[in-house]
C-alpha angles and dihedrals in degrees: 000000000000136000111238125193108240106209113215120224113276096015120126115262115247122241123250089250095057111116108172123177125227092267090062114126123200126232110289089224092063114090129207136184118278110273093013110154115214093196122048128184114230132172119262091245094053118116113245125205122239093250096055126101114219121202118188117224103189096164093052114107114244116210114212117219120245115272092230093068104043095140093050091049093047089047091052093048092049091049089049092049092047091048089049096047090047091050091046090050092047092043091047090052091047089044091050090049091047091047091050088048090049090048092047088051091050091047091050089049092048089049091051090049091049089050091049092049090047091053090047090050091049091051089050091049091052090050089048092050090048090049091048090050092050090045088053090050092049092048090050090050091045089052091051090050091047091053091046092051090046089052092048090047091054092047087051092050089049089052092047090052090049092050091048091048089049090050093050091048090049092050089051090050093049089050090049090050092047090050092049092050091049088050090048091049091047089050093047090049091050092047094052087051092052094046097056106129116256120240106268116231113242116258113250107253096178092256138081095243115119131169121199092202143346091273091061091045091050091046088054090049090241098117123147095044115196130199107279095025118119108271096019113147137164089242085067094046105064096169094045096229093129096258120097130195092018 
């Protein structure tokens, strides 16, 4: 004999990898008809539906039916098998419906998730477009500022060249003025040398006495020398009052 999981109507169909033991308990939220047996004993030779889960119980004692009632036993076994197969078929159909419903629910959830991601992507694309527009505006403003700065730099270089040219012209003028001043000083020096008074010839006083200067007149005891005196001369009379070496 074998234990076969008798799937109630509306319960989810187990997977092929499910291998429960006899102590397995279903979800308390699942409901089943009154008196429904989750585990049914079937002969080893009984045909089992694809949706059934078989659990072998080799250590369980199998009670053989009395020989005097073979027909009754076979009839009970056949009824059990029929009930089980009917339950498996019903449970399989219900399980398939539940699986289909679960799959539809999962597909709907996935579509909702895809829709959410699509909306998020659209929002991100809008933000990206706004950022690109702002970047283009900033680049345009930067280009304008760069051109303005370049124009100002060119004006500044032109002014620097003009200032340097003015400085060079001023230096040339200062050098020309200095040269002119030096020429004037040279001319004045030359004019002063040319304008030195010539030595006046001594006036003829009728004698041979002559004094080069007042020191000589004083040394000779002739100072002061008056006009008409021997040795008188205009070079001894600086103020021209007729008296020299006063």
